[in-house]
C-alpha positions as CSV (number, residue, x, y, z in Angstrom):
1,M,-24.4,-5.1,-0.9
2,G,-24.2,-2.0,1.1
3,V,-23.9,-1.1,4.3
4,S,-26.3,0.5,7.5
5,R,-26.0,3.9,9.0
6,F,-24.7,2.4,11.9
7,A,-21.9,-0.2,10.2
8,G,-20.7,2.8,8.3
9,M,-20.2,4.9,11.5
10,R,-18.2,2.2,13.1
11,A,-16.0,1.8,10.0
12,D,-14.9,5.7,10.6
13,R,-13.9,5.4,13.8
14,L,-11.8,2.3,12.9
15,V,-10.5,4.2,10.4
16,I,-9.1,6.7,12.6
17,R,-8.6,3.8,15.3
18,G,-6.3,1.9,13.0
19,L,-4.5,4.9,10.9
20,A,-3.3,6.5,13.9
21,A,-2.2,3.4,15.6
22,A,-0.5,1.5,12.9
23,G,0.5,3.6,10.0
24,V,0.4,0.9,7.3
25,A,3.2,1.3,5.0
26,A,3.3,2.2,4.4
27,L,-3.3,-0.4,4.7
28,V,-20.0,-6.4,2.7
29,G,-19.4,-8.9,4.9
30,V,-16.5,-10.0,6.5
31,G,-15.6,-13.5,7.4
32,A,-16.6,-17.4,6.7
33,S,-20.3,-15.9,6.1
34,G,-19.9,-14.3,3.2
35,A,-17.8,-17.5,1.6
36,A,-18.2,-18.8,-1.8
37,A,-19.1,-22.3,-2.9
38,S,-15.6,-24.4,-3.5
39,T,-14.5,-24.0,-6.9
40,K,-15.0,-27.5,-9.0
41,R,-11.9,-28.7,-10.9
42,V,-11.3,-30.7,-14.3
43,G,-8.2,-32.0,-15.3
44,G,-6.5,-28.9,-12.7
45,H,-8.4,-26.5,-13.9
46,A,-11.8,-24.8,-13.1
47,A,-14.8,-26.2,-14.3
48,A,-16.9,-24.0,-17.0
49,G,-19.5,-21.8,-14.8
50,S,-17.7,-22.2,-11.8
51,P,-16.6,-18.9,-10.1
52,F,-13.0,-17.8,-10.2
53,V,-12.1,-18.0,-6.2
54,V,-10.0,-14.8,-4.2
55,G,-9.4,-15.7,-0.5
56,T,-7.9,-13.3,1.4
57,V,-7.0,-12.9,5.2
58,Q,-7.5,-9.3,6.4
59,P,-7.4,-7.1,9.6
60,T,-10.9,-5.9,9.3
61,S,-11.1,-5.4,13.3
62,G,-8.8,-4.0,15.5
63,L,-5.5,-2.0,15.3
64,Y,-5.1,-2.3,11.4
65,A,-8.7,-2.6,10.8
66,A,-8.5,0.9,8.7
67,A,-6.1,-0.9,6.0
68,G,-7.7,-4.2,6.0
69,L,-11.1,-3.0,5.5
70,D,-9.7,-0.6,2.5
71,I,-8.2,-4.0,1.0
72,V,-11.5,-6.3,1.4
73,H,-13.8,-3.4,0.0
74,A,-11.3,-2.4,-2.9
75,L,-11.3,-6.7,-3.3
76,K,-14.9,-6.5,-3.7
77,A,-15.0,-3.4,-5.9
78,E,-12.7,-4.6,-8.5
79,A,-14.4,-8.0,-8.5
80,S,-17.6,-6.1,-9.4
81,I,-15.7,-4.1,-12.1
82,I,-14.2,-7.3,-13.4
83,N,-17.5,-9.3,-13.3
84,A,-19.1,-6.5,-15.2
85,K,-16.7,-6.9,-18.1
86,G,-17.7,-10.9,-18.7
87,G,-15.4,-12.1,-15.3
88,I,-11.7,-13.6,-16.0
89,L,-11.9,-16.0,-18.8
90,G,-15.2,-16.2,-18.1
91,H,-15.5,-17.0,-14.7
92,K,-17.3,-14.7,-12.2
93,V,-15.1,-13.8,-9.7
94,E,-15.9,-14.1,-6.1
95,V,-14.0,-12.7,-3.1
96,I,-13.9,-14.6,0.3
97,A,-12.6,-12.7,3.2
98,E,-11.6,-13.7,6.8
99,N,-10.3,-11.6,9.6
100,S,-7.4,-11.8,11.4
101,N,-8.4,-9.1,14.4
102,S,-5.0,-7.5,13.4
103,D,-3.3,-10.5,15.4
104,P,-0.7,-13.1,13.6
105,Q,-2.1,-16.2,15.2
106,A,-5.6,-15.5,13.9
107,A,-4.1,-14.6,10.6
108,L,-2.7,-18.0,9.6
109,S,-5.5,-20.0,11.2
110,A,-7.8,-18.1,8.9
111,T,-5.4,-18.6,6.6
112,Q,-5.2,-22.4,7.2
113,H,-9.4,-22.4,6.6
114,L,-9.0,-20.8,3.4
115,V,-7.1,-23.0,1.9
116,S,-8.0,-26.1,3.1
117,D,-11.7,-25.6,2.7
118,H,-11.8,-23.6,-0.8
119,K,-10.0,-24.2,-4.1
120,L,-8.5,-20.4,-4.8
121,N,-7.4,-18.9,-7.6
122,M,-5.9,-16.0,-5.9
123,F,-4.5,-15.1,-2.2
124,E,-4.0,-11.6,-0.9
125,P,-2.1,-12.2,2.2
126,D,-2.6,-10.0,5.5
127,V,-0.9,-6.5,4.7
128,I,0.6,-6.8,7.9
129,Y,1.6,-10.4,8.6
130,G,1.7,-11.6,5.2
131,A,5.2,-12.8,5.1
132,T,4.2,-15.3,7.5
133,Q,1.0,-16.6,5.2
134,L,3.4,-17.6,2.3
135,P,4.4,-21.2,3.1
136,L,0.3,-21.9,3.6
137,T,-0.2,-20.9,0.0
138,K,3.0,-21.4,-2.0
139,N,0.8,-23.4,-4.7
140,I,-1.6,-20.1,-5.1
141,L,-1.0,-17.4,-6.8
142,T,-0.6,-14.6,-4.3
143,I,-0.7,-11.1,-4.9
144,N,0.0,-9.0,-1.9
145,I,0.5,-5.0,-0.8
146,C,2.9,-6.4,1.7
147,A,6.3,-4.4,2.2
148,S,8.1,-6.7,4.2
149,A,11.5,-8.0,2.3
150,A,10.2,-11.5,2.8
151,C,6.7,-10.7,0.7
152,G,8.8,-9.5,-2.7
153,E,12.4,-10.6,-2.0
154,G,11.6,-14.7,-1.7
155,A,10.8,-15.0,-5.4
156,P,13.0,-18.4,-5.8
157,Q,11.4,-19.8,-3.1
158,Y,8.0,-18.6,-3.6
159,P,7.6,-18.1,-7.5
160,L,3.9,-17.6,-7.3
161,N,3.9,-14.6,-5.0
162,F,4.1,-10.8,-6.3
163,T,3.8,-7.4,-4.7
164,L,2.9,-4.2,-5.7
165,N,3.6,-2.5,-2.8
166,P,7.0,-0.6,-3.6
167,P,9.9,-1.6,-0.9
168,A,10.9,1.0,1.4
169,G,14.3,1.4,-0.5
170,A,11.9,2.7,-3.5
171,Q,10.4,5.2,-1.3
172,V,13.4,6.8,-0.6
173,P,14.7,8.3,-3.9
174,P,11.6,10.4,-4.6
175,L,13.0,12.4,-1.2
176,I,16.0,12.6,-2.2
177,A,15.3,13.5,-5.8
178,Y,12.3,16.5,-4.6
179,A,15.3,17.7,-2.2
180,K,18.0,18.1,-5.1
181,Q,15.1,20.0,-7.4
182,H,14.4,22.4,-4.9
183,G,17.9,23.2,-3.8
184,Y,18.5,21.6,-0.6
185,K,22.0,20.8,-0.5
186,K,22.4,19.8,3.4
187,V,19.4,17.2,4.3
188,G,18.9,16.3,8.0
189,I,17.4,12.5,8.4
190,L,14.9,11.7,11.3
191,A,13.2,8.2,11.8
192,T,11.9,5.8,14.4
193,N,14.5,3.4,15.9
194,D,12.5,0.2,14.7
195,S,13.8,-2.1,11.8
196,Q,12.1,0.2,9.3
197,G,12.9,3.0,10.5
198,T,17.0,1.8,10.7
199,F,16.7,0.6,7.0
200,F,15.4,3.8,6.1
201,V,18.2,5.9,7.4
202,Q,20.6,3.6,6.0
203,Q,19.1,3.7,2.5
204,A,18.5,7.4,2.9
205,T,22.6,8.2,3.8
206,A,24.0,6.5,1.1
207,D,21.4,7.3,-1.6
208,A,21.5,11.1,-0.7
209,K,25.1,11.1,-0.5
210,A,25.3,9.2,-3.9
211,A,23.2,12.4,-5.0
212,G,25.4,14.7,-3.9
213,L,23.8,15.6,-0.6
214,N,25.3,16.4,2.6
215,V,23.8,14.9,5.3
216,T,24.4,17.0,7.9
217,S,22.4,15.2,11.0
218,S,21.1,11.6,11.6
219,Q,18.5,10.9,14.3
220,T,16.2,8.2,15.5
221,F,13.5,8.2,18.1
222,S,11.3,5.2,20.1
223,P,8.0,5.2,18.3
224,T,6.4,5.4,21.9
225,A,8.6,8.8,22.3
226,T,6.2,11.9,22.8
227,D,8.9,14.4,23.2
228,I,11.7,14.4,20.6
229,S,12.5,17.9,20.9
230,A,16.1,17.2,21.4
231,E,17.0,15.2,18.4
232,V,14.7,17.9,16.1
233,Q,17.1,20.6,17.5
234,S,20.0,18.8,16.5
235,I,19.1,18.4,13.1
236,K,18.1,22.5,13.2
237,G,21.7,23.1,14.8
238,S,23.2,21.0,12.1
239,G,21.9,23.2,9.8
240,A,19.9,20.8,7.7
241,Q,17.7,22.7,4.7
242,A,15.0,20.0,4.9
243,V,14.4,17.0,6.9
244,L,14.0,13.4,5.7
245,T,11.5,11.1,7.8
246,W,10.0,7.9,7.9
247,A,7.6,8.2,11.0
248,A,4.9,5.5,10.9
249,G,1.4,6.7,11.6
250,A,1.1,8.9,14.8
251,T,4.7,8.9,15.3
252,I,4.4,11.6,13.0
253,T,3.1,14.1,16.1
254,S,6.0,13.5,17.6
255,V,7.8,14.7,14.4
256,M,6.2,17.9,13.9
257,N,5.5,18.6,17.6
258,G,9.3,19.0,17.5
259,M,9.6,20.5,14.7
260,Q,7.0,23.5,16.3
261,S,8.7,23.1,19.7
262,V,11.8,24.4,18.1
263,A,11.0,26.5,15.7
264,Y,12.4,24.6,13.2
265,K,10.9,26.3,9.8
266,A,12.3,23.7,7.2
267,P,10.5,21.4,4.9
268,V,9.6,18.1,6.1
269,L,9.5,15.2,4.0
270,G,8.0,11.9,4.3
271,T,7.3,8.9,2.6
272,P,4.1,7.1,1.5
273,T,3.7,5.7,5.1
274,V,3.3,9.0,7.0
275,F,0.6,9.7,5.1
276,T,-1.8,6.1,5.6
277,A,-2.4,8.1,8.9
278,P,-5.0,11.2,8.9
279,V,-2.2,13.6,9.1
280,E,-4.7,16.4,9.3
281,Q,-5.7,15.5,12.7
282,L,-2.2,14.6,14.0
283,V,-0.4,17.4,13.1
284,P,-0.5,20.9,14.6
285,A,-2.1,23.5,12.5
286,A,0.9,25.7,12.7
287,V,3.3,23.3,11.3
288,Q,1.0,21.5,8.9
289,K,2.6,23.7,5.7
290,Q,6.0,22.0,6.0
291,L,4.8,18.2,6.1
292,L,5.2,17.2,2.4
293,C,4.5,13.5,1.3
294,L,6.2,12.1,-1.6
295,C,2.9,9.6,-2.2
296,Y,1.9,7.7,-4.3
297,G,-0.1,9.6,-7.3
298,V,-3.4,7.3,-6.9
299,G,-4.2,8.9,-3.3
300,I,-3.6,12.5,-4.3
301,R,-6.2,14.8,-6.0
302,A,-5.7,18.0,-7.5
303,R,-9.3,19.9,-6.5
304,S,-12.0,19.0,-4.0
305,S,-13.3,16.8,-6.5
306,V,-12.2,13.2,-6.7
307,P,-10.0,12.7,-10.0
308,N,-12.3,11.4,-12.7
309,V,-10.4,8.3,-13.9
310,L,-10.8,6.6,-10.3
311,R,-14.6,7.6,-9.9
312,P,-15.7,4.3,-11.4
313,L,-13.5,2.5,-8.3
314,I,-14.2,4.8,-5.9
315,S,-18.0,4.8,-6.4
316,K,-18.1,0.9,-5.9
317,V,-15.8,1.0,-2.9
318,R,-18.3,3.3,-1.1
319,T,-20.7,1.1,-1.7
320,Y,-19.0,-1.2,1.1
321,G,-17.7,1.7,3.6
322,T,-15.7,4.4,4.4
323,I,-12.1,5.0,2.4
324,A,-9.4,5.5,4.7
325,S,-6.4,5.5,2.1
326,M,-7.0,5.6,-1.7
327,M,-3.1,4.5,-1.8
328,V,-4.2,1.6,-0.2
329,V,-7.4,0.8,-2.3
330,G,-5.7,1.4,-5.0
331,L,-2.8,-1.1,-4.7
332,A,-5.2,-3.6,-3.2
333,A,-7.8,-3.2,-6.6
334,D,-4.6,-3.5,-9.1
335,T,-3.6,-7.0,-7.1
336,L,-7.0,-8.8,-8.4
337,E,-6.3,-6.9,-11.6
338,L,-2.7,-8.0,-12.0
339,A,-4.6,-11.8,-11.5
340,N,-6.8,-11.2,-14.2
341,Y,-3.9,-9.7,-16.7
342,G,-1.7,-13.1,-15.7
343,Y,-4.3,-15.6,-16.4
344,T,-6.1,-13.5,-19.6
345,K,-2.3,-13.7,-20.8
346,A,-1.8,-17.7,-20.0
347,G,-5.4,-18.3,-21.3
348,S,-6.0,-20.6,-18.7
349,L,-6.4,-21.1,-14.9
350,N,-3.2,-22.2,-14.6
351,A,-1.5,-20.7,-11.5
352,K,2.1,-21.3,-12.6
353,K,1.6,-19.8,-16.1
354,A,0.1,-16.8,-15.1
355,A,2.9,-15.7,-12.5
356,A,5.2,-16.6,-15.6
357,A,2.8,-14.0,-17.4
358,I,3.0,-11.8,-14.9
359,Q,7.0,-11.9,-14.5
360,K,7.0,-10.5,-18.2
361,I,4.6,-7.7,-17.5
362,G,7.2,-5.1,-17.6
363,S,8.0,-6.0,-21.3
364,D,4.4,-6.2,-22.3
365,K,4.1,-3.4,-24.8
366,H,0.3,-4.1,-25.3
367,Y,0.1,-3.8,-21.2
368,P,-3.6,-2.7,-20.6
369,A,-2.6,0.3,-17.9
370,S,-6.1,1.9,-18.4
371,S,-7.5,-1.6,-16.1
372,F,-5.1,-0.7,-13.1
373,W,-5.5,2.1,-11.1
374,A,-2.4,2.7,-9.2
375,Y,-0.2,1.6,-12.0
376,R,-1.7,3.9,-15.2
377,T,2.1,5.1,-15.4
378,G,3.7,2.3,-16.5
379,A,3.8,-1.5,-15.4
380,P,5.3,-3.0,-12.5
381,R,8.2,-4.9,-13.1
382,Y,9.7,-8.0,-11.6
383,T,12.7,-10.2,-12.4
384,A,13.1,-14.0,-11.5
385,S,14.7,-13.5,-8.4
386,H,12.6,-10.1,-7.3
387,H,8.7,-9.9,-7.1
388,F,8.8,-6.4,-5.6
389,P,8.2,-3.5,-8.5
390,A,11.5,-2.2,-9.9
391,S,12.0,1.0,-8.8
392,G,12.9,2.5,-12.3
393,P,9.4,2.4,-13.9
394,L,8.3,4.1,-10.5
395,S,10.7,7.4,-11.4
396,K,8.1,8.3,-14.3
397,G,4.8,9.4,-12.5
398,F,4.0,6.9,-9.9
399,Y,4.7,9.5,-7.3
400,G,3.6,12.8,-6.6
401,V,3.6,15.6,-4.1
402,A,0.8,15.8,-1.2
403,K,-0.2,17.9,1.5
404,V,-1.7,18.2,4.8
405,S,-5.3,18.5,4.0
406,P,-8.7,16.9,4.7
407,L,-9.3,13.4,2.7
408,I,-12.1,13.0,0.2
409,D,-12.5,9.6,-0.2
410,G,-9.0,8.7,1.2
411,L,-7.2,11.4,-1.4
412,Y,-5.1,14.2,-0.2
413,L,-4.7,17.5,-1.7
414,G,-1.3,17.7,-3.8
415,T,0.1,17.6,-7.3
416,K,1.0,14.6,-9.5
417,P,3.2,13.1,-11.5
418,F,6.1,13.8,-10.0
419,K,9.1,12.5,-12.1
420,F,12.7,12.1,-11.5
């Protein structure tokens, strides 16, 4: 169903607040009121005519609301698209969404509620706290866009769980490749001093050296810092020709304010995490042209109109509310399409068989790329021990180069694909 004008305005406010505060790594009715009836089972499989039930717990209010709303809307939009084609193995897809209110304990409570009250064919964990939910859903096919290591690297412990969001380590190679392709032999590294930023520094340092680049300076800063001019000046003084940065959400403001304050004209190359925030509003106009994102191609437009290939999904999602990030929407819609692939390939609603099929999707020569949104250029490739998408296939065109520009349906202006 559509949303009222008031609801749409409220969603707009949540988008800006959520993105600016959270910076998700990089993120219809919500809650129990829209719940579908429990699926009846016959011999361990869904009965004929019963729904294919998707449960999800997302932060549709609070600090991370922008990403949570995008995910719920994307799941409902993709369900509508799949249902128009006959559903999954003839079963109509129904989405039950619970609100975590951007709180980890609420996320666990809502997950327990869904699991106990409904027979789920698929579960999509909270985009922020997904790893904590896995023990409660280990017997359900679980597909997420969580970037936490536990969300994809715990495959032996959670063999029915997969993620479609490339891990932080896979987001570094495009930055290194771009720098090398453009002749930047000396690079600086600037990142927040939290766990994700620390990992980025380690990975970027190792990858840069392996590519023959000279890391002239590496600086970290607190996510709450408002002035990091000294750190930026250190990188400038080192002679770095480009800056590789991990600055989630609103922290990019400090980075680019620092670039402006010390008159540092070098390009700043960021990961997709940077562009999950409304960068046009967060970055000073004088330095906007310096900031580039090696982003997922699904979140990039080449002109003022949206790509034709994304119009079916965008038109569906817009009936539920504002699109904050097509990177989040595209990945979230693909989680349901990946479940569709697994169950269809298995020929039954057996979660273990579906997971076995998904694990082999990377070698499927008949992979239906046209059914996916973010992964049209190549299937995610998994192994028995690693349920993050492997880095290799992502170099074939999964990424693009986005620049600071007005958002149109969650899309930034840029070029794609970026191959390396």
